[in-house]
C-alpha positions in Angstrom: 67.4 76.8 60.8 67.0 80.5 59.5 64.4 80.7 62.4 66.0 78.9 64.9 69.5 81.2 64.3 66.9 84.7 64.6 65.4 83.0 67.7 68.5 82.8 69.2 69.8 85.9 68.4 66.3 87.7 69.5 67.1 86.0 73.0 70.7 86.8 73.5 69.7 91.0 73.2 68.4 92.8 76.0 64.2 93.5 75.4 63.8 96.2 73.7 60.0 95.9 74.0 60.2 96.3 69.9 60.1 92.5 69.5 57.9 90.0 71.0 59.4 86.9 70.7 56.5 85.1 72.0 54.1 85.9 68.6 56.3 82.6 66.9 55.1 80.9 69.5 52.0 81.3 70.2 50.8 78.1 68.1 53.2 75.6 70.2 52.1 74.2 73.2 54.1 72.8 75.8 53.8 70.3 78.2 56.2 68.9 80.1 56.6 65.5 81.3 60.4 65.2 83.2 62.5 67.6 84.5 64.7 67.4 81.5 62.1 66.4 78.4 59.4 67.9 76.8 56.4 67.3 74.6 55.2 70.4 71.9 52.9 70.2 69.8 52.6 71.9 66.4 49.6 72.0 64.4 48.5 68.9 66.1 52.5 67.3 65.1 53.9 66.1 69.0 57.6 66.9 69.3 59.6 65.5 72.3 62.8 67.7 73.2 64.9 66.7 75.7 67.4 69.5 77.1 69.9 66.9 78.8 70.3 65.4 75.6 70.1 68.1 73.1 67.3 66.8 70.9 64.3 66.6 69.2 61.8 64.3 67.4 61.8 66.9 64.3 65.8 66.1 64.2 67.2 69.9 63.5 68.1 70.0 67.0 70.8 67.5 66.9 71.7 67.8 63.2 72.2 72.3 63.3 73.7 71.7 66.6 71.5 74.9 67.7 67.9 74.5 69.0 65.0 74.5 67.2 62.3 76.0 67.3 60.7 73.7 69.3 63.2 73.8 71.9 63.1 77.6 71.7 59.6 77.6 73.1 60.8 75.0 75.6 63.8 77.5 76.8 61.3 80.3 77.1 58.6 78.2 79.1 61.8 76.9 81.4 62.7 81.2 81.7 66.3 80.0 80.8 67.9 83.3 78.6 71.4 81.9 78.2 71.0 79.1 74.8 74.8 79.5 74.9 75.1 75.9 76.5 72.8 74.1 74.3 74.7 75.5 71.4 77.6 74.0 69.8 80.8 75.4 70.3 81.6 75.4 66.8 79.2 78.4 66.8 80.9 80.2 69.7 83.7 83.1 68.6 85.6 81.2 70.3 86.0 78.8 67.5 85.7 81.0 64.5 88.9 82.8 66.7 91.2 79.9 66.4 89.5 78.7 62.8 92.4 81.6 61.7 94.6 81.6 64.0 97.1 79.6 62.1 98.4 82.0 59.0 98.1 81.4 56.1 101.0 81.9 53.9 100.3 82.6 50.3 100.6 80.9 47.1 104.1 81.5 45.0 103.6 82.9 41.7 103.3 80.1 39.3 106.7 80.2 37.5 108.4 78.6 40.4 105.6 75.8 41.3 107.2 71.7 41.0 104.6 69.8 40.0 105.0 66.1 39.7 105.5 64.3 35.9 102.5 62.6 36.4 100.5 65.6 36.7 101.6 66.8 34.0 101.4 64.1 31.9 97.4 64.4 32.9 94.7 64.8 30.4 91.8 66.2 32.0 88.3 66.3 29.4 84.8 68.1 29.5 82.5 66.4 31.7 80.5 63.6 29.3 77.4 64.5 30.0 75.1 66.9 28.1 73.1 70.1 28.6 69.2 69.5 29.4 67.3 70.8 26.3 64.5 73.5 27.7 64.2 76.2 29.5 66.1 76.5 32.7 63.8 76.9 36.2 63.6 80.1 37.6 62.9 79.0 40.9 65.3 76.7 42.8 63.2 73.3 44.7 62.3 74.4 48.3 62.6 71.1 50.8 59.6 70.5 53.0 60.6 72.6 55.5 61.1 75.7 53.5 57.7 75.5 52.4 55.6 77.7 55.5 
């Protein structure tokens, strides 16, 4: 997801000749099937990208709702510089502005809270599980797509 976001940002910035995006795509090979359907070959694996339905067989295009690496190489091959139509509205400026358009009222002082009797009588116990013996891990487990 990070790579796709980076590529979107780089394609939206005017060309400054400081970074060549094609270096990232040099190991990807694109074959057009139809007007909107493409096959992208990466390390011997074929991914099918449909720009009309905004899907890729890797699943990231439809899951993240932003173009994955395979979709980005197809957009670059078709010389499409504006990737905004292929991104979800959630990533656009208007969605963020509308999220915080409604004012948030602050909480009153704790002494002014009115709690129902059933909530006040509820007893909250600590969790039943025990800490696993041994030293904790220093590194988190990485997903398969992060090990590259």
